[in-house]
C-alpha positions in Angstrom: 0.0 0.0 -0.1 1.2 3.6 -0.8 0.2 6.7 1.0 -0.8 9.0 -1.8 -0.4 12.3 -0.1 3.3 11.4 0.9 3.9 10.1 -2.6 2.6 13.3 -4.1 4.9 15.3 -1.8 7.8 13.0 -2.6 7.3 13.4 -6.4 7.0 17.3 -6.1 10.3 17.5 -4.0 12.1 15.4 -6.7 10.6 17.5 -9.5 12.2 20.6 -7.8 15.5 19.0 -7.4 15.6 17.7 -11.0 14.7 21.5 -12.3 17.5 22.7 -10.2 20.1 20.5 -11.7 20.2 21.9 -15.2 18.1 23.0 -18.2 14.4 22.1 -17.9 13.3 23.8 -21.1 13.3 21.6 -24.1 15.2 23.7 -26.6 16.4 22.6 -30.0 19.8 21.8 -29.1 18.7 19.6 -26.0 16.1 17.9 -28.2 18.7 17.0 -31.0 21.0 15.5 -28.2 18.2 13.5 -26.7 17.0 12.0 -30.0 20.6 10.9 -30.8 20.9 9.0 -27.3 17.4 7.6 -28.0 18.5 6.3 -31.5 21.4 4.5 -30.0 19.3 2.8 -27.3 16.5 1.9 -29.9 19.0 0.4 -32.3 20.5 -1.5 -29.2 24.1 -0.3 -30.2 27.0 0.4 -27.8 27.0 4.0 -26.7 29.9 5.7 -28.2 32.8 7.2 -26.0 33.0 10.8 -25.5 35.4 11.6 -28.4 33.3 9.6 -30.9 30.1 11.1 -29.6 31.6 14.6 -30.3 32.5 13.6 -33.8 28.9 12.6 -34.2 27.6 15.9 -32.9 29.9 17.7 -35.3 28.4 15.6 -38.3 25.0 16.6 -37.1 26.0 20.2 -37.1 27.2 20.0 -40.7 24.7 17.8 -42.4 21.4 18.1 -40.4 21.4 21.6 -39.1 21.7 23.4 -42.6 18.5 21.5 -43.7 16.6 22.2 -40.6 17.6 26.0 -40.9 16.2 26.0 -44.6 12.9 24.6 -43.6 12.7 27.0 -40.6 13.6 29.7 -43.1 10.7 28.8 -45.4 8.1 28.4 -42.6 9.1 31.9 -41.3 8.9 33.4 -44.9 5.4 31.9 -45.4 4.2 33.7 -42.0 6.3 36.9 -42.4 3.3 38.9 -43.5 1.5 38.1 -40.3 4.5 38.8 -38.1 5.4 42.1 -39.7 1.8 43.3 -39.8 1.5 42.7 -35.9 4.9 44.6 -35.5 3.9 47.5 -37.6 0.5 47.7 -36.1 2.2 47.9 -32.7 4.8 50.6 -33.7 2.0 52.7 -35.4 0.1 52.5 -32.2 3.0 53.5 -30.2 4.0 56.3 -32.5 0.3 57.7 -32.3 0.7 57.7 -28.4 4.2 59.3 -28.6 2.9 62.0 -31.0 0.1 62.9 -28.6 2.5 63.4 -25.7 5.3 65.3 -27.9 2.9 66.9 -30.4 3.8 70.6 -29.8 7.6 70.5 -29.9 7.7 68.0 -32.7 5.5 70.2 -34.9 7.5 73.1 -34.1 10.7 71.5 -35.0 9.1 70.3 -38.4 7.9 73.9 -39.0 11.5 75.2 -38.2 12.9 72.9 -40.7 10.6 74.1 -43.3 11.2 77.9 -42.5 15.0 77.2 -42.6 14.5 75.5 -46.0 12.6 78.4 -47.5 14.9 80.9 -46.3 18.0 79.1 -47.7 16.3 78.6 -51.0 15.3 82.3 -51.3 18.9 83.3 -50.6 20.1 80.9 -53.0 18.0 82.2 -55.8 19.1 85.8 -54.9 22.7 85.0 -54.7 22.6 83.0 -58.2 22.0 86.3 -59.7 25.1 88.2 -58.5 28.4 88.5 -60.4 30.3 89.1 -57.1 32.7 86.3 -56.6 34.7 87.8 -53.6 33.1 85.1 -51.3 32.6 82.2 -53.9 33.9 79.4 -51.8 32.5 80.6 -48.7 29.1 80.7 -50.3 29.6 77.3 -51.7 30.7 75.7 -48.5 27.9 77.3 -46.4 25.3 76.4 -48.8 26.4 72.7 -48.9 26.5 72.6 -44.9 23.0 74.2 -44.6 21.6 71.5 -47.2 23.1 68.6 -45.4 22.0 70.2 -42.0 18.4 70.3 -43.4 18.5 66.6 -44.4 19.9 65.6 -41.1 17.4 67.5 -39.2 14.7 65.6 -41.2 16.4 62.3 -40.3 16.3 63.3 -36.6 12.7 64.1 -36.9 11.9 60.7 -38.4 13.8 59.1 -35.4 12.1 61.4 -32.7 8.5 60.5 -34.2 9.5 56.8 -34.0 10.8 57.0 -30.4 14.5 56.6 -31.0 16.1 59.2 -28.8 19.5 57.5 -28.8 19.6 57.4 -32.8 18.5 61.0 -32.7 21.3 62.3 -30.6 23.7 60.3 -32.6 22.6 62.1 -35.7 22.6 65.5 -33.8 26.4 65.0 -33.3 27.0 65.5 -37.2 24.7 68.7 -37.0 26.6 69.9 -34.1 30.0 69.4 -35.8 28.5 71.2 -38.9 27.4 74.1 -36.8 31.0 74.4 -35.3 32.5 74.4 -38.8 29.9 76.9 -40.3 30.8 79.4 -37.4 34.6 79.1 -38.1 33.9 79.6 -41.9 31.7 82.6 -41.5 34.1 84.3 -39.1 37.1 83.8 -41.4 38.2 84.5 -45.1 37.0 83.1 -48.3 40.5 81.3 -48.5 39.6 79.1 -45.4 36.4 77.9 -47.1 38.4 77.1 -50.1 40.7 75.0 -48.0 37.8 73.3 -46.3 36.4 72.2 -49.6 39.7 71.2 -51.1 40.4 69.1 -48.0 38.0 66.5 -49.4 40.8 65.0 -51.5 42.6 64.0 -48.4 39.6 61.8 -47.3 39.3 60.6 -51.0 43.0 59.3 -50.8 42.7 57.7 -47.5 39.5 55.8 -48.5 41.0 54.8 -51.8 44.0 53.4 -50.0 41.7 51.4 -47.7 39.7 50.3 -50.7 42.9 49.0 -52.4 43.7 47.0 -49.3 40.4 45.0 -49.0 38.7 44.9 -52.3 39.7 41.3 -53.0 38.4 40.3 -49.6 35.0 42.0 -50.3 34.8 40.5 -53.9 34.8 43.8 -55.6 36.7 45.2 -58.6 39.8 47.2 -58.1 39.8 51.0 -58.1 40.5 52.5 -61.6 44.2 53.3 -61.8 43.7 56.6 -63.7 41.2 57.7 -61.0 43.5 56.7 -58.2 46.6 58.5 -59.5 44.3 61.6 -60.2 43.4 61.7 -56.5 47.0 61.1 -55.3 48.4 63.8 -57.7 45.7 66.3 -56.3 46.6 65.6 -52.8 50.3 66.1 -53.5 49.7 69.4 -55.2 47.5 70.5 -52.2 50.0 69.4 -49.7 52.9 71.3 -51.5 50.5 74.3 -51.6 49.4 74.4 -48.0 52.0 72.3 -46.1 52.5 68.7 -45.0 50.1 69.3 -41.9 47.2 69.7 -44.7 46.9 65.8 -44.6 45.7 65.9 -41.0 41.9 65.6 -40.2 41.6 69.3 -39.4 44.6 70.4 -41.5 42.4 72.7 -43.7 42.4 75.1 -40.8 45.4 77.5 -41.0 47.7 77.4 -38.0 47.3 81.2 -37.8 43.7 80.5 -36.7 44.1 77.5 -34.6 47.5 76.2 -33.3 46.2 72.8 -31.6 43.8 71.7 -34.7 41.6 69.1 -32.9 37.7 69.6 -32.6 37.7 70.2 -28.8 39.8 73.5 -29.6 37.7 74.2 -32.5 34.7 74.3 -30.2 36.4 76.8 -27.9 37.4 78.9 -30.8 33.9 79.5 -32.0 32.5 79.7 -28.5 30.1 76.6 -28.7 32.2 74.4 -26.1 29.2 74.6 -23.7 27.6 72.0 -25.8 30.6 69.5 -24.9 28.4 67.5 -22.4 25.8 66.9 -25.0 28.6 66.1 -27.7 30.2 63.5 -25.2 26.6 61.9 -24.9 26.2 61.8 -28.5 29.6 60.1 -29.0 28.6 57.4 -26.4 25.6 56.8 -28.4 27.5 56.6 -31.6 30.4 54.2 -30.6 30.7 50.7 -29.3 32.1 51.5 -25.8 30.3 50.2 -22.7 29.3 53.7 -21.8 26.9 53.5 -24.6 24.8 51.0 -22.8 23.3 54.2 -21.1 20.2 54.8 -23.0 18.3 58.2 -23.4 15.2 56.1 -23.8 15.3 55.0 -20.2 14.9 56.9 -17.1 17.7 56.6 -14.5 15.9 54.1 -12.3 15.5 51.7 -15.2 19.1 51.8 -16.7 20.3 48.7 -15.1 16.9 46.8 -15.1 15.9 47.0 -18.7 18.1 46.2 -22.0 16.3 48.7 -24.3 16.0 47.1 -27.8 13.2 49.2 -29.3 11.3 52.6 -29.3 10.5 54.7 -26.1 8.7 57.9 -25.6 11.3 58.9 -23.0 14.5 60.8 -23.6 13.4 62.9 -26.6 14.0 66.4 -24.9 17.9 66.7 -25.5 18.1 65.8 -29.1 14.8 67.8 -30.0 16.0 70.9 -28.4 19.6 70.6 -29.6 18.5 69.9 -33.1 16.6 73.2 -33.1 19.4 75.0 -31.8 22.1 73.8 -34.2 19.9 74.2 -37.3 19.2 77.8 -36.2 22.9 78.4 -35.9 23.8 76.9 -39.3 20.9 78.8 -40.9 22.2 82.2 -39.4 25.8 81.5 -40.7 24.2 81.2 -44.1 21.8 84.1 -43.9 24.6 86.7 -42.6 26.2 86.2 -46.2 23.5 88.8 -47.2 22.3 90.5 -44.0 19.4 92.5 -45.6 16.1 93.0 -43.8 14.5 90.0 -45.2 17.0 87.5 -43.9 17.3 89.4 -40.5 13.5 88.8 -40.4 14.0 85.2 -41.3 16.7 84.7 -38.5 14.5 86.3 -35.9 11.4 84.1 -37.0 13.8 81.0 -36.5 15.0 82.1 -33.1 11.4 82.5 -31.9 10.7 78.9 -33.2 13.7 77.8 -31.1 12.5 79.6 -28.1 9.0 78.0 -28.4 10.4 74.5 -29.0 12.7 74.6 -26.0 9.7 75.7 -23.8 7.4 73.2 -25.1 9.9 70.4 -24.9 10.6 71.1 -21.3 6.8 71.1 -20.5 6.4 67.6 -22.3 9.4 66.3 -20.5 8.3 67.3 -17.1 4.8 65.9 -17.6 6.2 62.6 -18.8 8.3 62.5 -15.6 5.2 63.3 -13.3 3.1 60.5 -15.1 6.0 58.0 -14.6 6.3 59.0 -11.1 2.6 58.7 -10.6 2.3 55.3 -12.3 5.1 53.8 -10.3 3.3 54.7 -7.0 
C-alpha cells in the first residue's frame, strides 16, 4: 500500500531537485542530443565514447542543421506577413501615443525645418544672380553645410517621431559638428572655405588606399588606376601648396587661426564648447564603448533593469531642442552672407521657433516624468 499524499509530496520534491540540476526547457539543442541518445538505445548499439560522440555531434551540425535551417526559413517566410503586420501595427499605435505626448515640440521642429529650408532657398535664388565672386567658396561651403543640415534634421525628426532618442542624439552629433565648422567659416576669409572644400581629396585618398587593401576580400573590382592617380596627384599638389600638415584631419584650418587643430579646440574657438557634455553623450550613443549602454530612452531608475532594444517615448528632450539650436545656428551662418532686412527677419523668426521649441520640450518632458512617477506609485 502507498500513502498517496506522501507520494505526491515526494514527487514534487524530486521534481524541484531535477529542475534545479540543469536545463528544463526543451530547446532545439537539447532535443537533438536527446534524439541521438534515444536512437542508440533503440538500435541497441553500444553507446559511443566521448570523443566519438563529439564527432557525431559535429556531423549533425554539418549535415542536419543546414537542412533544418532551410525549412525553418521557409516557414518563417510564409508567415512573415502576419508577423510584420503585427509589428507594424504595434509601432503605429506606439507612434500615435508618442505624438500625442510630444505633439507641440515635434510640430514646431518640423515647422522650423521648413522655415530654414525656404529661407535658404530664397537666398540661393538671390545670390545666383550676383556677379560678385569675392566670397565664392564661402558661399559654396555654407550652402552645402546648410543643405546637409536640413537633411540631417529631417532624419532626426523621423527618429524622434518613432521613439529613437539615442539614434536622434547620434545624428545631432553630425549637425553640431557642422554648426561648429559653419561658425569658423563665417568668421574667416574666403580662402579658409576654399581650403575646407579642397580638403575632401585628403579623405578621398585615405578611403581609396583602404579600398585597395580590401577590395579582394570584399569580392569587388579594383579601383580605376587613372582615378586613383588623379586623386593622389591632386593630394600632392595641395600638400605642396598648404604644407604637410594639410593631410591631417583638421589640416584645412590655418595654424594662424588654430594652433592645436583638434575638434575640442575648434569648439572653444567658435565659443560653442558649452555643448561639450551633449556632444560626449552623442559620442557614447554612436560608438561601441560600454558607456553607450546608457540609453536616453530609459529613465535613470531603469538603466540597469531593462535592456532597451526598441522605441521609447522617454529621452526625446535633448535631441529635440539641440537639433533646433544647431539648425538655427547653421541657418544664421548662411543668412549673414546677405544681411538684408528679409534675412534678418528670417533669422528672428527661426529664433522665436527655437525659443518655443525649448519651452514646449521642457513642458512635455516634465509631464512625462510626473506621469511616470504617478504610475510607479
